[in-house]
C-alpha positions in Angstrom: -15.6 -7.3 -4.3 -12.9 -7.7 -1.6 -9.2 -7.4 -2.1 -7.5 -9.1 0.9 -3.9 -8.2 1.6 -1.4 -10.5 -0.1 0.0 -13.3 2.1 3.7 -13.6 1.9 5.5 -16.9 1.6 6.6 -18.2 5.0 10.3 -17.8 4.3 9.7 -14.1 3.7 7.9 -13.8 7.1 10.8 -15.6 8.8 13.4 -13.6 7.0 11.8 -10.3 7.8 11.2 -11.3 11.5 14.8 -12.6 11.7 16.2 -9.4 10.3 14.2 -7.4 12.9 15.5 -9.5 15.7 19.1 -9.2 14.5 18.8 -5.5 14.3 17.4 -5.3 17.8 20.2 -7.5 19.1 22.8 -5.4 17.4 21.3 -2.2 18.9 21.2 -3.8 22.3 24.8 -5.0 22.1 26.0 -1.6 20.8 24.8 0.1 24.0 26.8 -2.0 26.4 29.7 -0.1 28.1 33.4 -0.6 27.2 36.2 1.0 29.1 38.3 3.3 26.9 39.5 6.9 26.5 36.7 9.4 25.6 36.2 11.8 22.7 37.5 9.7 19.9 35.5 7.7 17.3 35.1 4.1 18.4 35.6 5.0 22.1 33.2 5.3 25.0 32.1 8.7 26.2 31.7 8.9 30.0 29.1 11.0 31.7 30.1 14.6 32.5 29.6 14.3 36.2 29.9 11.3 38.6 26.4 11.9 39.9 24.8 11.3 36.4 23.3 7.9 35.7 23.4 8.2 31.9 24.2 5.2 29.9 27.6 5.1 28.2 27.4 5.0 24.4 30.0 3.7 22.0 30.6 5.7 18.8 31.7 3.7 15.7 31.8 4.4 12.0 29.1 2.8 9.9 30.1 -0.1 7.8 29.0 -3.3 6.2 29.5 -6.5 8.0 28.2 -10.1 7.8 25.5 -11.3 10.1 27.0 -14.0 12.2 23.8 -15.5 13.7 20.2 -15.9 12.6 17.0 -17.1 14.2 14.3 -19.2 12.6 10.9 -18.2 13.7 7.3 -18.9 12.7 4.6 -16.3 12.7 1.5 -15.0 11.0 0.9 -11.7 9.2 -2.5 -10.0 9.2 -3.8 -6.8 7.5 -4.1 -3.7 9.5 -7.2 -2.7 7.5 -9.5 -4.7 5.2 -11.3 -2.7 2.6 -14.3 -3.7 0.5 -14.2 -2.3 -3.0 -17.5 -2.0 -4.9 -18.7 -0.9 -8.3 -21.9 0.8 -9.4 -22.4 -1.1 -12.6 -21.3 -4.7 -13.3 -19.0 -5.2 -16.3 -15.6 -6.4 -17.5 -12.4 -5.1 -16.0 -9.9 -4.0 -18.6 -7.1 -2.6 -16.3 -6.0 -3.0 -12.7 -3.8 -0.2 -11.3 -3.3 -1.5 -7.8 -2.3 -5.0 -6.6 -2.9 -6.8 -3.3 -0.8 -5.2 -0.6 -0.3 -1.9 -2.3 -1.0 1.3 -0.4 -3.9 3.2 -1.9 -5.6 6.5 -1.0 -9.3 7.3 -0.8 -10.7 8.1 -4.2 -7.8 6.5 -6.0 -8.7 4.5 -9.2 -7.7 0.9 -8.6 -9.3 -0.7 -11.7 -11.0 0.4 -14.9 -14.1 -1.2 -16.4 -14.6 -1.9 -20.1 -17.0 0.8 -21.3 -17.8 -0.7 -24.8 -21.1 -2.2 -23.6 -22.1 1.0 -21.8 -21.1 3.1 -24.9 -23.3 0.9 -27.2 -26.2 1.3 -24.8 -25.7 5.1 -24.8 -25.5 5.1 -28.6 -28.8 3.1 -28.8 -30.5 5.5 -26.3 -29.4 8.5 -28.4 -30.7 6.9 -31.6 -34.0 6.1 -29.9 -34.2 9.8 -28.7 -33.5 11.1 -32.2 -36.2 8.8 -33.6 -38.7 9.9 -31.0 -37.9 13.6 -31.7 -38.4 13.0 -35.4 -41.8 11.2 -34.8 -42.8 14.1 -32.6 -41.9 16.7 -35.3 -43.9 14.7 -37.9 -46.9 14.4 -35.5 -46.8 18.2 -34.9 -46.6 18.9 -38.6 -49.5 16.5 -39.3 -51.5 18.2 -36.5 -50.9 21.7 -37.9 -51.8 20.6 -41.4 -55.1 19.1 -40.2 -56.2 22.3 -38.7 
């Protein structure tokens, strides 16, 4: 049985990719230099020496702002790893503990089988064993009595 990773709707792909592009664009624009007096929040800090080639960085307090531009893109998602899940005995599944796309660890239970059929087979086998043991006891008694 194979559980492929869940494919997201195309608008989720575009939204996630758009968000990543916007974040990269904001980071790139945040690193451009602005002339100002150093050592105050919101101002540019200059390199300590004139020989240094360090990039000037602007310090600004964190805050919420609206995203002013977005990008529409098309792409495809693919799973990093495909895993084949197998069972030793066929039967009915009564519970599923992991869904497509969930991260799971080796040995983690992802589904539970109905054990009613297996339990009835076990009960039948135990009854057959008890019957065979009883017949053996009777045969042994009959053998002893015949001697």
